[in-house]
C-alpha positions in Angstrom: 75.6 -4.4 337.5 76.0 -7.9 336.0 78.2 -7.6 332.9 76.0 -10.1 331.1 73.3 -7.5 331.1 75.4 -4.8 329.5 75.5 -4.0 325.7 78.7 -4.0 323.6 79.5 -0.2 323.7 79.2 -0.3 327.5 81.3 -3.4 327.9 84.0 -1.8 325.7 84.3 0.9 328.3 83.5 -0.8 331.6 84.2 -4.6 331.4 86.5 -6.0 334.1 86.7 -2.6 335.8 88.5 -2.7 339.1 89.0 -0.1 341.9 92.3 1.6 342.1 94.1 3.2 345.0 93.6 6.8 344.0 90.2 6.4 342.3 91.5 7.5 338.9 89.0 7.5 336.2 91.4 5.9 333.7 93.0 2.5 334.5 96.5 2.9 335.9 99.5 2.1 333.7 101.7 -0.4 335.4 105.2 -0.1 333.9 106.9 -2.3 336.4 108.7 -5.4 335.0 108.8 -7.0 338.4 106.4 -7.5 341.4 107.5 -8.1 345.0 106.5 -10.6 347.7 106.1 -10.0 351.4 107.7 -13.4 352.2 108.8 -16.7 350.6 105.5 -18.4 351.4 103.6 -15.7 349.4 106.0 -16.2 346.5 105.5 -20.0 346.7 101.7 -19.6 346.7 101.9 -17.3 343.7 104.2 -19.6 341.6 102.0 -22.6 342.3 98.8 -20.6 341.4 97.3 -21.0 344.9 97.3 -17.2 344.9 96.4 -14.9 342.0 99.1 -12.3 341.9 101.9 -10.8 339.7 105.5 -11.9 339.4 107.0 -10.6 336.2 105.3 -8.8 333.4 106.3 -11.5 330.9 103.7 -13.7 332.7 101.2 -11.1 333.8 100.7 -7.4 334.4 97.6 -5.6 335.7 97.3 -3.3 332.7 97.7 -6.1 330.2 95.3 -8.4 332.2 92.6 -5.7 332.1 92.9 -5.6 328.3 92.7 -9.4 328.1 89.6 -9.6 330.3 87.9 -6.7 328.5 88.5 -8.3 325.1 87.3 -11.7 326.4 84.1 -10.0 327.6 83.5 -8.5 324.1 84.1 -11.9 322.4 82.4 -14.1 324.9 85.6 -15.8 326.0 86.7 -17.1 329.4 89.8 -15.0 329.3 92.4 -13.9 326.7 96.1 -13.8 326.2 97.9 -10.7 324.9 100.9 -10.8 322.6 103.4 -8.2 321.2 101.8 -8.3 317.7 99.1 -10.0 315.7 101.7 -12.3 314.1 103.0 -13.3 317.5 99.5 -14.3 318.5 98.9 -16.3 315.2 102.3 -18.1 315.2 102.2 -18.9 318.9 98.6 -20.2 318.7 99.4 -22.5 315.7 102.5 -23.8 317.4 100.5 -24.6 320.5 98.1 -26.7 318.5 100.3 -28.5 316.0 103.5 -30.4 316.3 105.9 -32.2 313.9 103.9 -34.4 311.6 100.6 -32.6 312.0 98.7 -30.7 309.4 96.8 -27.4 309.3 94.1 -26.6 306.8 94.0 -22.9 305.9 91.8 -20.9 303.6 93.6 -19.9 300.4 93.4 -16.1 301.1 95.4 -15.0 304.2 97.3 -12.0 305.3 100.7 -12.0 303.6 102.8 -12.7 306.8 100.4 -15.4 307.9 100.7 -17.0 304.4 104.6 -16.9 304.8 104.4 -18.4 308.3 102.2 -21.3 307.2 103.6 -21.9 303.7 107.4 -21.4 304.4 108.2 -21.3 308.1 106.1 -24.0 309.8 107.1 -26.7 307.2 110.7 -26.3 308.5 109.4 -27.7 311.8 107.5 -30.5 310.1 104.0 -28.8 310.2 102.3 -28.8 306.8 99.6 -26.5 305.7 97.0 -27.3 303.0 95.5 -24.2 301.3 92.0 -24.7 300.1 88.9 -22.7 299.2 86.7 -23.2 302.3 83.7 -21.9 300.4 83.8 -25.3 298.6 82.5 -27.9 301.0 84.1 -30.7 299.0 87.6 -29.2 299.3 87.3 -29.0 303.1 86.1 -32.6 303.4 88.8 -33.9 301.0 91.6 -32.0 302.9 90.9 -33.6 306.3 92.9 -36.6 307.3 94.2 -38.2 310.5 97.0 -35.6 310.7 94.8 -32.6 310.6 94.8 -30.7 313.9 93.7 -27.2 313.0 91.5 -25.4 310.6 92.5 -21.7 310.3 91.0 -18.9 308.4 90.2 -15.2 308.3 86.7 -13.9 307.6 86.4 -11.5 305.9 89.7 -12.4 304.2 92.6 -10.2 303.3 92.5 -8.7 300.7 89.7 -10.4 298.7 87.1 -10.1 301.4 85.7 -13.6 301.1 83.3 -14.7 303.8 83.8 -18.1 305.4 80.7 -19.8 306.9 82.0 -20.2 310.4 79.2 -22.4 311.7 79.6 -24.8 308.7 83.3 -25.2 309.2 82.8 -25.8 312.9 80.2 -28.5 312.2 82.7 -30.3 309.9 85.6 -29.8 312.3 83.8 -31.2 315.4 83.1 -34.4 313.6 86.8 -35.0 313.3 87.9 -33.4 316.7 89.8 -30.6 314.9 90.3 -27.2 316.4 88.9 -24.2 314.6 90.9 -20.9 314.8 89.4 -17.7 313.4 91.3 -14.5 312.7 88.6 -11.9 313.5 90.7 -8.8 312.9 88.7 -7.4 309.9 85.3 -7.9 311.6 86.2 -7.1 315.3 84.0 -8.3 318.1 81.6 -5.5 317.3 80.6 -7.1 314.0 81.2 -10.8 314.5 81.7 -13.3 317.4 83.2 -16.6 316.1 83.1 -18.2 319.6 79.3 -17.9 319.6 79.3 -19.8 316.3 81.3 -22.6 317.8 84.9 -21.7 316.9 87.5 -22.8 319.5 89.9 -19.9 319.4 89.7 -16.3 318.1 92.7 -14.1 317.2 93.0 -10.4 316.7 95.7 -8.1 315.5 94.9 -5.5 318.1 97.1 -3.1 316.1 94.2 -2.5 313.8 90.6 -1.6 314.8 90.9 -2.5 318.5 93.6 0.2 318.9 92.1 2.4 316.2 94.8 5.1 316.2 97.8 3.5 314.5 100.0 4.0 317.5 100.3 0.6 319.2 101.0 -2.9 318.2 99.5 -6.0 319.8 97.8 -9.3 319.4 95.0 -11.0 321.4 93.8 -14.6 321.6 90.6 -15.6 323.3 88.7 -18.9 323.9 86.1 -20.4 326.1 88.6 -23.0 327.2 90.4 -21.5 330.2 92.8 -24.5 330.5 93.9 -23.9 327.0 94.5 -20.2 327.6 96.5 -21.0 330.7 98.7 -23.3 328.7 99.0 -20.8 325.9 100.2 -18.1 328.3 102.5 -20.1 330.6 103.8 -22.8 328.3 104.2 -20.8 325.2 103.9 -17.0 325.6 106.2 -16.9 328.7 108.8 -19.2 327.1 108.8 -17.6 323.7 108.6 -14.1 325.2 106.4 -12.2 322.7 104.9 -10.1 325.4 102.8 -7.0 324.9 104.1 -3.8 326.4 101.9 -2.5 329.3 101.9 0.9 327.6 100.6 -0.6 324.3 97.9 -2.4 326.4 96.9 0.9 327.9 96.7 2.5 324.5 94.5 -0.4 323.1 92.2 -0.1 326.2 91.8 3.6 325.2 91.0 2.6 321.7 88.4 0.0 322.7 86.3 2.7 324.3 85.3 4.1 320.9 85.3 0.9 319.0 81.6 0.7 318.5 81.3 4.3 317.3 84.4 4.0 315.0 83.2 0.7 313.4 79.9 2.3 312.5 81.7 5.0 310.6 84.3 2.6 309.1 81.4 0.4 307.8 79.3 3.4 306.5 82.3 4.7 304.6 83.3 1.4 303.1 79.7 0.7 302.0 79.5 4.1 300.3 82.9 3.6 298.6 81.9 0.1 297.4 78.5 1.4 296.0 80.3 4.3 294.2 82.9 2.0 292.7 80.6 -0.7 291.5 78.9 1.7 289.2 82.0 3.4 287.9 83.1 2.7 284.2 86.8 2.5 285.1 86.2 -0.3 287.7 86.3 -3.9 286.6 85.5 -5.6 289.9 84.7 -4.7 293.5 85.2 -7.0 296.5 82.9 -6.0 299.4 80.6 -8.4 301.4 78.0 -5.6 301.7 77.2 -5.7 298.0 74.4 -8.0 296.9 76.6 -9.2 294.1 79.2 -10.6 296.6 79.1 -14.4 296.4 78.8 -14.8 300.2 76.5 -11.9 300.8 73.8 -14.0 302.5 76.4 -15.7 304.8 77.8 -12.3 305.7 74.4 -11.0 306.6 73.8 -14.1 308.8 77.0 -14.1 310.8 77.9 -10.5 310.9 76.2 -7.4 312.3 77.9 -5.1 309.8 79.9 -5.7 306.6 83.2 -4.2 307.5 85.4 -1.2 306.8 87.6 -2.6 303.9 86.9 -2.5 300.2 89.1 -4.1 297.5 88.7 -3.5 293.8 90.4 -3.7 290.4 90.5 -1.1 287.6 89.7 -2.0 284.0 93.2 -0.8 283.2 96.6 -2.2 284.2 98.9 -2.2 287.2 100.4 1.1 286.2 96.9 2.7 286.3 96.4 1.3 289.8 99.7 2.9 290.9 98.6 6.2 289.4 95.3 6.1 291.1 96.8 5.5 294.5 99.4 8.3 294.0 96.7 10.7 293.0 94.7 10.3 296.2 95.0 13.2 298.6 93.2 12.1 301.7 93.9 8.4 301.6 97.5 7.6 302.5 99.5 4.8 300.8 100.3 2.5 303.7 99.9 -1.0 305.0 97.6 -1.8 307.9 94.0 -0.8 308.5 91.6 0.2 311.3 93.2 3.6 311.7 91.1 6.7 311.9 92.7 7.8 308.6 91.9 6.0 305.3 94.7 3.9 304.0 95.2 2.4 300.5 97.6 -0.2 299.2 98.3 -2.7 296.4 98.6 -6.0 298.3 100.6 -7.8 295.7 103.3 -5.1 295.9 103.1 -4.7 299.6 101.6 -6.9 302.3 101.1 -9.9 300.1 104.2 -9.9 297.9 105.2 -13.3 299.4 102.4 -14.9 297.3 103.6 -16.4 293.9 102.8 -13.7 291.4 102.1 -16.2 288.6 99.3 -17.8 290.7 97.6 -15.0 292.4 94.2 -15.8 291.0 94.3 -19.2 292.7 94.5 -17.3 296.0 91.5 -15.0 295.2 93.1 -11.7 294.1 95.3 -10.3 291.4 98.4 -8.2 290.9 96.4 -5.1 290.4 94.0 -5.5 293.3 93.7 -2.3 295.3 92.6 -2.4 299.0 91.1 0.7 300.7 90.8 0.5 304.5 88.1 3.2 305.0 88.9 5.5 307.9 86.3 7.6 309.8 86.6 10.8 307.8 83.5 12.5 306.3 82.0 10.1 303.7 81.6 12.8 300.9 85.2 13.9 301.3 86.4 10.4 300.8 84.2 9.9 297.7 85.4 13.1 296.2 89.0 12.1 296.8 88.4 8.8 295.0 86.5 10.4 292.1 89.3 13.0 291.6 92.0 10.2 291.5 90.0 8.1 289.1 89.5 11.1 286.8 93.3 11.6 286.6 94.0 8.1 285.3 
């Protein structure tokens, strides 16, 4: 059957399937670091790309390649490149697009390590990042100049769950021949496809929802530009060496099989939590794009098929009350990351986003006492009761 005729849940299980020697239902796990040649001519044909084959897992492996092709099918890309982590995917992609003297425009609210990369590390190599509010069209236009090579953002953002209008950013970027790179980790390809909206490159921390079980790290980059992906893999990934383990690729392939089902429950739980919190007297503010009060609610409805599994909020009380709330939860675990079957809770300013300047957090869209709940796939009522009990103990 033509893959173009298949729906998402089917593609997540069957895309890029290939026969294997023993007709195993599950794809084989190729743990070999090295692949052999019958003769020197075969080796030469492989190294010059006249023959599609494997040489060394740093440059390609059957298990990893299956994951790359399956993710590409879900995102509408020509292919994909797998990395050891989401940060390896982000850093390598930005390095492949910008050089000394170039500038990147990024949305003000990014994952903490991405912020550190763009605000502290890349400037050491002469690459400057301008942080703006991309929901303000004037800021985007004013930030662009002849040095701008990349516009980079997450949507929904971490942790304030702002929604960036992908199609609008693409429209502006194309007028200036600037590449648009979207971190689609929070939405996953099940809820949002930035390539279909004109983005050039899409990045995932596969550690999160794509894996779904909190037991494997990985990053994935996809694009419709096959030449770019070839360069990213062989001129950057292979030389920098941030290669995904074949075993991790196999685990993420397993996770993809249930992505559609899991995302439905993640979203249902997050929506229920947000709706409960928005009416609670101890809650000052709730960040969730599925609420009609969210400033980008209409954009989210237009470019997403669901509103995500993460909710952020603030108590009316202080940071100490936020800590007490988190410590009183019994089902939700205090931990970084998201996308796991289990519900996770954290205070970003104290954990994943502590690299942001504390005195200026509001300029980046959140506060010191912002709490982020990554809803798992537990029973909805059990999660709500856990949250209610913890709030009552403040």
